[in-house]
N, C-alpha and C positions, 0 to 999 in steps of 0.2 A: 694454551688456544683456550676460550671463553666464548659462551656463547654459540657452541658447535653441537648441535642437536642430533644425536645419534639415529638414524631410522634406518631399516630395510633399505629406502632408496639412494641413502649415501653411503653405504657399504657396498654398494656396486660402483658406484664413483670413485670412492677413496679407499686407500686401505687403511681402515684404523684399527686400534688395537682395540683388547678387551677394556670395557669400561674399568676404571679404576675404585670410582665412588660419583657415587650424585648427590648434588645439591638441591634441599629446595627451594624453593621460591615464594616469598610471602608478599601479597598486595595489601596495601593500606587505602581507607578508604575515607574521608572526613566526616565527619559524626552531623548529621542534620541540624544539632543544636549548636552548632559550633558558628559562631562568627568572628573575623580576623578583627583586629582593633581598627579603624580608620583612622589615617594619618592624613594631617595637614596638604593639600593639595602640592605645593612646591616644596614641601620637606622631603615627598616621595619623589619628586621630578628631581632635585637635587641628588638624592640616594641613586637613582637610578642613572642619573650623567656620571656619577663619581664610582658606580660599578662599572659601566660601559667603558669610561674613557681614561681613570685616574688608577685605579685598582690593576696592578700585575703592568702599569705601562699599556694596556690593552689597546691602545690610540696607536701604536705601532703595529699590530696586526691589520687594520684597518691601510695604513699605507703600504703594509705589504702586499695586501689585496688588490688595494689599487695600481700598483706597478704590475703587477702578473695580467689583470686585465685589459690596462692601458697596453702592455708589452703584444699581450696574443693578437688584440683588435688590431695594433700598427701592421704589426707585422702580417695577419692575415690579409690586410687592406693592398697592404705592396705586392706582396706573392700572389693575391687572387688578381690583384688587377693587371699585375703583367702573364699568367697564366691566361687569364679571360682575354686579353687582346692578342696574345699568340695565338692560342686556337681560333680565333678570328680570322686573323692573319692565314692560317693555315687551310683554314675552309673557303676563304674568299673566293677560290678563284672555279668554286664547282667540283672539287675533287669528290667522287663519291664515296671511297673507302673515308677518306677525312671526313665528311659531312655524317656518313653514317653511323660511326663510332662516337663522332662525338654528339650527335643528337640523343644516343641511347644514352651516353656518361651523362648526359645534362638532365635529362628526362627521371634517371634515375639516382641523382642528387636532390631534384627541384620538390623530387616525389618523395623521398623518405623525412620525417621530422627530422630538425635537425639534433636532437638528442639520440632518437634512433642512429641516425650515422655516425654519429661521436661514439655511442658505443661497439658498433660493428667495426668501425676501424682500431680503436681500441682494443675490445675483448678478440675478436675473432681475425680479421688480418695483422696487426702489430702483436697478438696475440702471445706470440712465441719469442718475440723479437726485444730485446733491450731499450725500446724506445719509453723517453718519457712521456709521462701522461700531456704536458703541457706543449711538447712539439705533436703530439700526435691530434691537439687541440687547434696548432697552427694551422695543418695540415688541412682537417675538416673544414674550419673556417674560411679556408684559402678554397677549396672547392667550390664552396656554397657560394661566395663572393665571386669566383672565377666565373662560375655560371652565369651570375646575374649578371656581369659587365659581357661577357660572352654575347648572350643574348640581347640587350643593348644596343649595345654597339652594331650588331649585325640587322635590329631593326629600324634603326635612325640612320646608318650609310645606305639602306635600300632607298630609302624615301629621298635620295638625293639622284636626281635623274639621271640615267646613262649618260645622256648629252656632255652633261659636263665633264666624264673623262674621256669621252671623244674627240670634244672639242680642244681640251688639254692636250691629247695626243696627237692632232692635228699641227699643234702648234712646237711639236718636238721634242715632246717630257716623255719620258718612258713609263709606263702604266705605274710602277711603283712610286715616282714621283710624284703623277698627276692624284695617286690616292691622297699622299700624305700632305699634298701641298693645294689640293682642290679639292677634293672630296671630304677628308676627313675633316678640315676647318669648315666646313657649310655643316658637317653634321654634331659636332662639340657643342655647339649651343643648346641641342636638344638633347644631349646624352647629359652630361653635367649636371642637369637638375635630379634627373634619376639615381645618378652618381652618390649625389647627395643624400638623396632617401635611403639608398642601400647602405651607405655608411652609416647612417642613424640606427636602421634597423640593425647590423651587426653589432653595434655597441651594446644593442639589448640583447642579441641573441647569445651572448657569451656568458650570460647568466646561468649557463648550465653545465659548463665545464667540472662545475664542484662532483658530476656524475661519475667522472673518473679522476677524481683524486684530486682534482687541481684546485691548489688554495686561492681561490680567487676573491675577488670582493664579496659576492655572495656567500662562498664557504665561508670566510671568516667572520660575517655576521650572522652565520648559524651557531659558527662556534664559541663565538661569545652569547649568541641568545644559549647557550644548554649550560656556558657556565654560570651564568649571573643570573636566568630566569627571569630574563627583563627585554620585553622585545621593542617596546617602544622606542630608544634610540638605536638601536642596532639596524633595525628596519628601517629608519627616517634614512642615517646615514647613507645605506645602501640606496634608497631609492634617491635619495638627494643626488650621490655622488655620479650614480647614473646616467641622471638626466641632466648634470653639468658636463660629465664627457662628452655624451651626444651632442649636447650645442656646442662645444668646443671643436669637436673633427668637423661638424656641419659648418661651423661657421668657417672653419679653415677652405673646406671643400665650396665655401660661396667666395669666398674671396679668388680662390683657383679661378671659380667661372667667372667672375667678374675682370679677372687679368686676361679670359683667355675669350673675353664675348666684345668686339667693337663696339656692337649697341649700348653696352652695358659700362661701357671705359667714358671718362671724362676727355671732353674736348681737348685739354693740355697734352693729354697725354697721347689721343690719336694724331696729334701734330705736330707732336716733338719731333723734332730734326727737318719738318718742311719749312721752308722759307714762305712767310705771306709775302704776297705783292700785290700792291693798287692796281 
């Protein structure tokens, strides 16, 4: 082991053996009169690019990080959407116990910083279990995204008048069919814009998973910076990839919004299957 400092407090928490040897640490500072030789701008940029991407095939580290980030994000969106909508359906009829427990859990999840919630799950709740950090990250962000989905669905469904449900039931529809065929379609055009914003926020929030040793895009950028002592290209690539991922997932959500909103669909698609008559 290295970088383990033996103190009286550490001895109480860890059964340490007697120290066999100690190592002195030497620090170096730059001489005030020293001036680094300036290199041409394009030469320094080319050298930074080579060390960041070409040497040791470090571009593969970026690909691995992008794959991990995208996997955590997509799984969190899917599981979070299913979780949030299921919790809403459970609480829709006003069950006091379900509503009370859900309210407390949602306040707890939304009231904690995401990185704190992630570390609590990894080091405390799942600390004694053999659960990988990536799985814990998916659980954490599924809870965060599910809380947001539950809140946005509840807020928008409540804006649909209760008369819509009563009218549907008077026509012979069950309460379940009235919700899915009458109430929910009217609320979806107002839910989806918020849903799209939450997806964009989730992509950026996943950058903290490196705190639990998940080698995502941000963590890979840190690893490359520590090896090359170059910050320009690693940070530029990380920022650009996060922006593109957020834009891509937001665009997909926007396409879904257009397909599900009759007001934003083309006339040809709306009138598909309908025979025109003079």
